[in-house]
DRENPA-3360 file (N, C-alpha, C; in nm, 2 decimals, always signed):
BEGIN
1 = XXXXXXXX = +9.11/+6.20/+11.57/+9.12/+6.15/+11.43/+9.02/+6.04/+11.41 ~ +8.94/+6.05/+11.30/+8.84/+5.95/+11.27/+8.91/+5.82/+11.21 ~ +8.85/+5.71/+11.25/+8.90/+5.58/+11.19/+8.84/+5.56/+11.06 ~ +8.92/+5.50/+10.97/+8.87/+5.47/+10.83/+8.78/+5.36/+10.84 ~ +8.68/+5.36/+10.76/+8.58/+5.25/+10.75/+8.65/+5.12/+10.70 ~ +8.61/+5.01/+10.75/+8.67/+4.88/+10.71/+8.59/+4.83/+10.58 ~ +8.67/+4.77/+10.49/+8.61/+4.71/+10.37/+8.52/+4.59/+10.41 ~ +8.43/+4.56/+10.33/+8.35/+4.44/+10.35/+8.43/+4.31/+10.36;
9 = XXXXXXXX = +8.54/+4.30/+10.29/+8.63/+4.19/+10.29/+8.70/+4.18/+10.43 ~ +8.74/+4.29/+10.48/+8.81/+4.30/+10.61/+8.71/+4.26/+10.72 ~ +8.59/+4.31/+10.72/+8.49/+4.28/+10.82/+8.46/+4.13/+10.81 ~ +8.45/+4.07/+10.70/+8.43/+3.93/+10.69/+8.55/+3.85/+10.75 ~ +8.67/+3.89/+10.73/+8.79/+3.82/+10.78/+8.79/+3.83/+10.94 ~ +8.75/+3.95/+10.99/+8.74/+3.96/+11.13/+8.63/+3.87/+11.19 ~ +8.51/+3.87/+11.12/+8.40/+3.78/+11.16/+8.45/+3.63/+11.16 ~ +8.52/+3.59/+11.06/+8.57/+3.46/+11.05/+8.65/+3.42/+11.17;
17 = XXXXXXXX = +8.74/+3.51/+11.21/+8.82/+3.48/+11.33/+8.74/+3.47/+11.46 ~ +8.64/+3.56/+11.47/+8.55/+3.55/+11.59/+8.47/+3.42/+11.59 ~ +8.42/+3.38/+11.47/+8.35/+3.25/+11.46/+8.44/+3.14/+11.50 ~ +8.56/+3.14/+11.45/+8.66/+3.03/+11.48/+8.68/+3.02/+11.63 ~ +8.69/+3.13/+11.70/+8.71/+3.13/+11.84/+8.59/+3.11/+11.92 ~ +8.47/+3.11/+11.86/+8.35/+3.11/+11.93/+8.29/+2.98/+11.97 ~ +8.38/+2.88/+11.98/+8.34/+2.74/+12.01/+8.43/+2.69/+12.12 ~ +8.37/+2.64/+12.23/+8.45/+2.60/+12.35/+8.57/+2.51/+12.32;
25 = XXXXXXXX = +8.55/+2.41/+12.24/+8.66/+2.31/+12.21/+8.77/+2.39/+12.14 ~ +8.74/+2.48/+12.05/+8.85/+2.55/+11.98/+8.93/+2.64/+12.08 ~ +8.86/+2.70/+12.18/+8.93/+2.78/+12.28/+9.02/+2.69/+12.36 ~ +8.97/+2.57/+12.39/+9.05/+2.47/+12.47/+9.17/+2.43/+12.39 ~ +9.16/+2.41/+12.26/+9.27/+2.38/+12.17/+9.37/+2.50/+12.17 ~ +9.33/+2.62/+12.16/+9.42/+2.73/+12.16/+9.49/+2.74/+12.29 ~ +9.42/+2.71/+12.40/+9.49/+2.72/+12.53/+9.59/+2.60/+12.54 ~ +9.56/+2.49/+12.49/+9.65/+2.37/+12.49/+9.78/+2.40/+12.41;
33 = XXXXXXXX = +9.77/+2.48/+12.31/+9.88/+2.51/+12.22/+9.96/+2.64/+12.27 ~ +9.91/+2.70/+12.37/+9.97/+2.83/+12.42/+10.11/+2.80/+12.46 ~ +10.14/+2.68/+12.52/+10.27/+2.65/+12.57/+10.37/+2.60/+12.46 ~ +10.32/+2.57/+12.34/+10.40/+2.53/+12.23/+10.34/+2.43/+12.14 ~ +10.41/+2.39/+12.04/+10.37/+2.30/+11.94/+10.33/+2.16/+11.99 ~ +10.23/+2.11/+11.94/+10.18/+1.97/+11.97/+10.13/+1.90/+11.85 ~ +10.14/+1.76/+11.87/+10.08/+1.68/+11.76/+9.93/+1.66/+11.78 ~ +9.87/+1.61/+11.68/+9.72/+1.58/+11.70/+9.70/+1.48/+11.81;
41 = XXXXXXXX = +9.79/+1.38/+11.81/+9.77/+1.27/+11.92/+9.79/+1.33/+12.06 ~ +9.88/+1.42/+12.07/+9.90/+1.49/+12.20/+9.78/+1.57/+12.24 ~ +9.72/+1.64/+12.14/+9.60/+1.72/+12.17/+9.48/+1.63/+12.20 ~ +9.47/+1.52/+12.13/+9.36/+1.42/+12.16/+9.37/+1.37/+12.31 ~ +9.49/+1.34/+12.35/+9.51/+1.29/+12.49/+9.49/+1.40/+12.59 ~ +9.54/+1.52/+12.56/+9.52/+1.63/+12.65/+9.38/+1.68/+12.67 ~ +9.30/+1.67/+12.56/+9.16/+1.72/+12.57/+9.06/+1.61/+12.58 ~ +9.10/+1.49/+12.58/+9.02/+1.37/+12.60/+8.89/+1.37/+12.51;
49 = XXXXXXXX = +8.92/+1.38/+12.39/+8.81/+1.37/+12.29/+8.86/+1.29/+12.17 ~ +8.78/+1.28/+12.07/+8.82/+1.19/+11.95/+8.92/+1.27/+11.86 ~ +8.99/+1.19/+11.78/+9.08/+1.24/+11.68/+9.00/+1.32/+11.57 ~ +8.89/+1.26/+11.54/+8.80/+1.33/+11.44/+8.76/+1.47/+11.48 ~ +8.71/+1.47/+11.61/+8.67/+1.60/+11.66/+8.78/+1.70/+11.67 ~ +8.90/+1.66/+11.72/+9.01/+1.75/+11.72/+9.05/+1.80/+11.58 ~ +9.06/+1.71/+11.49/+9.10/+1.74/+11.35/+9.00/+1.84/+11.29 ~ +8.87/+1.82/+11.31/+8.77/+1.92/+11.26/+8.80/+2.06/+11.31;
57 = XXXXXXXX = +8.82/+2.07/+11.44/+8.84/+2.20/+11.50/+8.97/+2.26/+11.46 ~ +9.08/+2.18/+11.45/+9.21/+2.23/+11.40/+9.20/+2.29/+11.26 ~ +9.12/+2.22/+11.18/+9.11/+2.27/+11.04/+9.04/+2.41/+11.04 ~ +8.94/+2.43/+11.12/+8.87/+2.56/+11.13/+8.97/+2.67/+11.18 ~ +9.05/+2.64/+11.28/+9.14/+2.73/+11.34/+9.25/+2.76/+11.24 ~ +9.30/+2.66/+11.17/+9.40/+2.68/+11.07/+9.35/+2.77/+10.95 ~ +9.23/+2.74/+10.90/+9.17/+2.82/+10.79/+9.16/+2.97/+10.83 ~ +9.13/+2.99/+10.96/+9.11/+3.13/+11.01/+9.24/+3.20/+11.03;
65 = XXXXXXXX = +9.35/+3.13/+11.01/+9.49/+3.19/+11.03/+9.53/+3.20/+11.17 ~ +9.47/+3.12/+11.26/+9.51/+3.13/+11.40/+9.61/+3.02/+11.43 ~ +9.62/+2.91/+11.36/+9.71/+2.81/+11.38/+9.80/+2.78/+11.25 ~ +9.91/+2.73/+11.27/+9.99/+2.68/+11.16/+10.01/+2.53/+11.18 ~ +10.03/+2.46/+11.07/+10.06/+2.32/+11.08/+10.18/+2.28/+11.00 ~ +10.25/+2.18/+11.05/+10.37/+2.13/+10.99/+10.37/+1.98/+11.00 ~ +10.40/+1.92/+10.89/+10.40/+1.77/+10.88/+10.55/+1.72/+10.89 ~ +10.57/+1.62/+10.98/+10.70/+1.56/+10.99/+10.68/+1.41/+11.00;
73 = XXXXXXXX = +10.72/+1.34/+10.89/+10.69/+1.20/+10.89/+10.54/+1.17/+10.89 ~ +10.50/+1.09/+10.98/+10.36/+1.06/+11.00/+10.28/+1.15/+11.09 ~ +10.36/+1.24/+11.16/+10.29/+1.33/+11.25/+10.27/+1.47/+11.19 ~ +10.16/+1.53/+11.24/+10.12/+1.67/+11.20/+10.13/+1.75/+11.33 ~ +10.21/+1.85/+11.33/+10.23/+1.94/+11.44/+10.15/+2.07/+11.42 ~ +10.08/+2.11/+11.53/+10.01/+2.24/+11.52/+10.07/+2.34/+11.62 ~ +10.07/+2.47/+11.59/+10.12/+2.57/+11.68/+10.04/+2.70/+11.65 ~ +10.05/+2.79/+11.74/+9.98/+2.92/+11.73/+10.05/+3.00/+11.62;
81 = XXXXXXXX = +9.97/+3.05/+11.53/+10.03/+3.13/+11.42/+10.02/+3.28/+11.46 ~ +9.93/+3.32/+11.54/+9.91/+3.46/+11.58/+9.89/+3.47/+11.73 ~ +10.00/+3.48/+11.80/+10.00/+3.49/+11.95/+9.92/+3.61/+12.01 ~ +9.89/+3.71/+11.92/+9.81/+3.82/+11.97/+9.67/+3.78/+12.01 ~ +9.62/+3.66/+11.97/+9.49/+3.62/+12.01/+9.48/+3.61/+12.16 ~ +9.59/+3.58/+12.23/+9.59/+3.56/+12.37/+9.57/+3.70/+12.44 ~ +9.61/+3.81/+12.38/+9.58/+3.94/+12.43/+9.43/+3.97/+12.43 ~ +9.37/+3.93/+12.32/+9.22/+3.94/+12.31/+9.15/+3.86/+12.42;
89 = XXXXXXXX = +9.20/+3.74/+12.44/+9.14/+3.65/+12.54/+9.15/+3.71/+12.68 ~ +9.27/+3.77/+12.71/+9.29/+3.83/+12.84/+9.20/+3.95/+12.86 ~ +9.17/+4.03/+12.75/+9.08/+4.14/+12.76/+8.94/+4.09/+12.79 ~ +8.90/+3.98/+12.72/+8.76/+3.93/+12.74/+8.75/+3.87/+12.88 ~ +8.85/+3.80/+12.93/+8.85/+3.75/+13.06/+8.84/+3.86/+13.17 ~ +8.92/+3.97/+13.15/+8.91/+4.08/+13.24/+8.78/+4.15/+13.24 ~ +8.72/+4.16/+13.12/+8.59/+4.22/+13.11/+8.48/+4.14/+13.18 ~ +8.49/+4.01/+13.15/+8.40/+3.91/+13.21/+8.41/+3.92/+13.37;
97 = XXXXXXXX = +8.53/+3.92/+13.42/+8.55/+3.93/+13.56/+8.48/+4.05/+13.62 ~ +8.50/+4.17/+13.56/+8.44/+4.29/+13.60/+8.29/+4.28/+13.60 ~ +8.23/+4.22/+13.50/+8.09/+4.20/+13.49/+8.04/+4.11/+13.60 ~ +8.11/+4.00/+13.62/+8.06/+3.90/+13.73/+8.08/+3.97/+13.87 ~ +8.19/+4.04/+13.89/+8.21/+4.11/+14.02/+8.09/+4.21/+14.04 ~ +8.05/+4.28/+13.94/+7.94/+4.38/+13.95/+7.81/+4.31/+13.98 ~ +7.79/+4.20/+13.92/+7.67/+4.12/+13.95/+7.67/+4.06/+14.09 ~ +7.78/+4.02/+14.13/+7.80/+3.96/+14.27/+7.77/+4.07/+14.37;
105 = XXXX = +7.82/+4.19/+14.35/+7.79/+4.30/+14.44/+7.64/+4.33/+14.45 ~ +7.57/+4.32/+14.34/+7.43/+4.34/+14.34/+7.35/+4.24/+14.42 ~ +7.40/+4.12/+14.42/+7.33/+4.01/+14.49/+7.37/+4.00/+14.64 ~ +7.47/+4.07/+14.68/+7.50/+4.07/+14.83/+7.46/+4.19/+14.90;
% end
C-alpha cells in the first residue's frame, strides 16, 4: 500500500521538530525532563548553565510542541508534552551504535 504524500505544512511541522531537537543543549533538557516535571531553576542547576540559556532553549522546545509549561506562583514548571520523542531517540541511538560498531570492526 502506497503512503500518501505529506502536505507542505506537515513537512514544515516535522522539520520544526527535528530543528528543535537538533541542538545538544535541547537534547540535554529533554533527557533532564524524562524523569518528570522540573522548574527552570532545577534545570539550570542540573545542566550547569545560565537561566537565560535554559529559557531560550525551553521556548524553542515548547513552541515545537515537545514540552508543556505550567506556572505556579513564581515558578514555571516544564514537562514532556510528547513522550514518543524518546522512542525516536532510542532508534537514533541504536542506529548510531550499529554504525560505530561497524566502523570499529573495520579498524580492527
